[in-house]
N, C-alpha and C positions, 0 to 999 in steps of 0.2 A: 504493500500500500504506500501511497505517497507520504512523505514525512509531514509532520504537523507544522502549522504556521507558528512563528514566534509570537510571544505576547507583546503587548504594546498598549498605548493609550487609544481610546476610541477615535477612529478617523471621522472627520466631519462629513455629513451626508452630501454637502455641496463640493467636497474635495478641496476647499480653500486651503492655501498654504500660509504659514506664519510670515511675518515681515522679514524674519531672518533669511528666508529663502531668496529674497530679492537681492541681498547684498553680494556684490561682485559677480552677478549672473553674467554680465556682458563679457567677462574674462574667461568664462568656462565654456567648454564644448557642450553641445547638446546632442544626445543620441536617443534612439528608439529601440527598445527590445520588444518584439512581438512573439508571444508564446502561443504555439499551436499544440494543444494538449492531446493530440490523437496519435496512437500507435497501432500498427497492425497486430503486434504481439508485445506483451509486457515482458521485458527482459528481467531475469531473476535477480540481478544485482541492483536494479534501478529503483530509486525512491523519489524520482522526479514526479512532478504533478502531471501525470499522463494517464490516459485511459484508452482501452480498446472499445470497439463499438458495442460489445456485449455488456460493458460496464456502465453504459450511459442510457438513460431514458429521457425522452423529451428534448434531447440535444442532438443536433446533426452537424456533420462536417459542412454540409451545404449552407447552413444558416450562420456558421461561425464568422466568415469574413465580414458580414454586415455588423455583427456585434463588435468585432475588433475595430472596424471603421467608426462605429459610434463612439468608442472610447478615444480614438484619435481626435475626433472633433471635441469630445469632452475635455481632453487634455489641453487643447488650444484655448478653450473657454476658461478653464481654471487658471492657466498661466497668465492669461490676459487680465482676468479679474483680480488676480493676486499681485499684479504689478511686476511680474517676473519678465525681464527683458526677452523679447522674442528673438530667437536665433534659428537659422536654417540648420538642418540636421547634418552633423558631421559623419555619423554612422547610423546604419540600421542593421539589426541582427534579428533574423527570423529563426527561432529555435523551437525546441520541443522536448519530447514528442518527435514526430516525423513530419515537418512542415510540407514536404513534397507529396504527402498523401492527399493533400487538398487538390493538387494539380497546379500547373503553371498559371492558369487564368485567374483563379481566386487569389493566388499570391500576388499576381500583377495588380489586381484591384486594390489590395491593401497597400502595396507600394505606391500606386498612383495616388491614393488618398493621403498617404504620408507626405509625398512630394507636393501635392496640391495644398495641403494644410500648412506645412512648415517651410517647404522649399529644401533643397539640398545644397550644401556647399559644393564648390567646384572640386571634382575628384572624390566625392563622398564614397565611403566604403559601405557596400550593401552586401551582406552575407546571408546565405540560406544554408541551413543544415540539411543533410540528406543521408539516407542509408543507401548503400550501393545497389540494392535491389528495388529502390523506390523511384528511379528516374530512367528516362530514355534519352537518347541523343536529341530527340525533338523537344523534350521537356527542357533540357539544358539550353538549347538554342532560344527557346521561348523565355526562359528566365533571364538570359543575357539581354534579350530585346526589351524586357520589362525594367531593366536598369540594375539587375544584380551584377556585382563585380567579382564575387568570391563565393565558392561553394565549399562547405566543410563536410567531408565524408566521415561517417562513423565506421571505420574499418575495424578497429579494436585488435584484431589478430589475423594472421594468415594461417593459423593452425586450426583445422576443422574441429578437433577435440576441444580446444579452448573456446571456440565459438559456441559449441554445443553446451558447454558448462555455463556460459554466459547467456544462453537462450537467444543468441543472435541467429538470424534466419538467412543471411545472405551467403552466397557461394563465393568464397575468396578468389576463385579462379576468374570471376567476372570483374573483379575490382580494376585490373589494368585497363580493360575496355571502357569502363565507366569514367575513369580518370582521363583517359584520352579524349572521350567525348567532351568532357568539361573543358579541356585545353583547346580542342578544336572550336568550341563555342566562344573562346576568348576569355574564359573565366580563370581567375586565380584559384589554385587548389590547395586546400588544407586537409591534412589527414589526422584523425584522432586515433590514438592507440591506448590500450590498457595493458598493464603488466601486473603480474602477481596473482593471476587466476589460479585457484587450487588445481594442482596437477601440471601446471606450466613449468617447464624447466628453463634453465638459463640458455640452453642450446635452442630450444623452441622459440624463446624470445629473440635470440640472435637471428633466427630465420625470419621472424616477423619483421625485425628492423631492416634486414637486408632486402626483404620483399618490398617494404615501404620505400626504401631509398631507390629501388629500381623504378618506382613510379615517378621519381623526380618531382615531388610536390614543391610548392613554394613555401610551405609552412607545415610543421609537424608538432602535434601535442602528444605528450606521453604521460598518462596519469596512473598512479598506483591504485590498484583496486582497493576500495574501502567497503567493508562489509557493513551495510546499514541495517539497523534494527528494523524488523518488520518486513524485510524482503524475503523472497523465496530462497535466495542464496543463504541468508542468515539462518533460515529454518533448516536447510540441508546440512549446514555446518553444525548446528546445535544437535542434530540427530546423529552426527558422526558419519554422514554419507560422504562429506568432503572435509579436507583438512583446512584449518585456518591459515590464511596467507602468512608467510614467514617474513619478518621484518629484515633479517639479514639478507635474504634472497632479494627482497625489494631493493635494498641498497645496491647489491651487485647488478641488478637489472638496470637500475637508473644510471649507474656509472658506465655500463656497457652502452646504453643508449646515447649518452653524451659523447662517449669516445667515437662511436660510429658516425653520429651526426656531424661532429666536428671534422672528422676525416673527410666527410662528403661535402664540406663547405657550408654547413649550417652553423649558426651561432645561437647560443641560448640568450634570451632576453628576459625571461621569467622562468622560475624554477621548472615548470612543466612545458615550456614552449621554446621552440627553435625555429629560425627562419633563414632563408637564403640571404636576404638583405634587410635593412631597416624598413624599406618600403613594403616588405611583405609581413611585417608584424601585424597582429590583430589590433587595429586601432580601437575597435569597439571594446575589447577586453581591457585594453590599456586605459580606457576611460573609467572602468570600474576600479582599477588598481590605483588611479591617481585622483579619485573622488570628483570626477566631472559630473555633469548632470545627465540623467537619462530617465525616460518615462517607460515603464513596463506595461505593455498592453496584454490583457488576457487573464484567465483564471490563475491565481497564485503568483502572478508576476510581481516583481519587486521594482520599486522606483526610488530615485534619489534626486532631490533638487535642493542645492544650497544647504546641506546639513539636515534636511528633513527626509526621512526614509519611510516608505509605506509599502504595504503588500496587499494585494487583492484577495478577495474570497477565493477559496480553492476550487470548489466544484463548478464545472461548466454550467450546470443548470442554475446555480445561485448567481453566477456571473451574468448569464443571459437574462435572468429576472431583473437584476439591477440595471443593466443597460437598457432593458425595455422600459423601465420606469424613469430613466434619465437621471438616476442618482449615482453617486460615486460607487465604484465596485470595490473601493478600499475596505479592507477588514480592520486594520489597525495601523498605527504609525508610531514613529519615534523621532523626536526632535533632539538631535545630538548636541551635547555640550561641547565646548571648545576642547576640553580635556579628551572627550571621546573621539573627536575628530583627529586630534593629534595622535592618539593611541592607534587609531585605524591606519594612519599614515605609516606608523612604525610596523604594524602587522603586515601590511601589504608591501611597503617599500623594501623591506629586507629580502623579499623574494625576487627583486628586480636586478638585472645586470647593471642598470643605472644607479642602483643603490638608493639610499636615503640620506638626507642631510643629518649629520651627526648631532646637530644642535637640537633635533627633535627628541633625542634620547633623554629621559629624565636624569637630572644630575646625579641622583643616588644610584643610577644603574650604569653610569659611563665607565666605571672601573672594569666592568665586564668586557668592554670592547678590546682593551689591551690584552686581557687574558685570552680572549678568543683569537686574536692575532697570533699569540704565542702558540696556541694549539692548532693553528692552521685552518681555522674556521672562517676568518675574515681576511680580506686583502689589506695588508699593511700599508702599501703605497696609497691605496684609495683612502684609507682612514687618515693618513697624514694630510691628504687633500680635503678632508672634511666630509668624506662620504663613507657610509657603511655598506660594504659590498661583500656578499658571501663568496668564499672559494667553492670549489667542487665539493669538498668535504662539508663545508658550511651549508651548502644547499640541501644536503641530506638531513640536516637538523634545523632547517630554517624556521619551522614552526616552533620548535623548542626555544630557539633564541628569541623569537618574537615574544613568546610568553614571558621569558625571563626579563625582557626589556620593558614590559608593560605591567 
């Protein structure tokens, strides 16, 4: 089942934002995240807010684009009435779920609404997630014509047994063809991989990495498998059917990925992300890591504008009901204090190759920085220049360091 929404204060029915959201808005990028909550099959490891057709009553894929478009218009009205500087969209990310289950025409309608409502900056990044078995060459051509610039394929592994454990349904032998279709359409290609699946060996992971590199994508993400409570995978592990992922093996897999990516000309820019060039970084994800503004469209979607964060009701039927009534789909919100904003900058910034400003570290925690340099976890030269940047060993424990610094 999808994970629970966080707690927070009651969100206003009209969606209005506090005065603090206006401050400095003109200096921040503005992006749009569109959540498409539909999947053909629920993967056993996934706790995202997604649903198969059999899990939904009174909600259809056909009606969803109109609901999303209604929230796009609602967003414009709220930002205007709250006095937040209007800005064209720097990035749009359509995720899920499997957005391409809707087909290219509904996706094009939502992108047209976004462009019509806010406008796009020159060279805006427009990304759509896809499973390798959810698109055709014609679909990818149509997405390019609709303004999509980048497609992110959920490949996860080239090992059929690993895909079976993850409940992934695509045929790995089809992936090269699908990637080539995307390139032929003129789209940038990003590949998502998962390592540490129960039963996966280091050699199996090596084969997946080499297979991914043969595709010559512009961007690669590699994430350690996290066993989320309430998922089918967690239940199988608790019953003893599968072994819990091993942390030491995770570390070996991560270092192998970094080694092979670097040898192939990819550079890391965030702990789990590598790209051919800075132009191929995910600008949308970077907006999350640097606390820019974005509005999340759809059930369960999260938004952030000027230190105010909110999240929509989870279930598609509840979301559809609110959009039909013209009231905010927000379930709850949080207005971040300056201290919380600074702590988030530390939590996220320590994961970036660009690092974070050392002055953001609380004074009573700064002695840790020199200690971590001596232990090989931080880049000493970067620290002398006032930046906190993890080494390869530091990336393995970036979350630990972030907790210690906050």
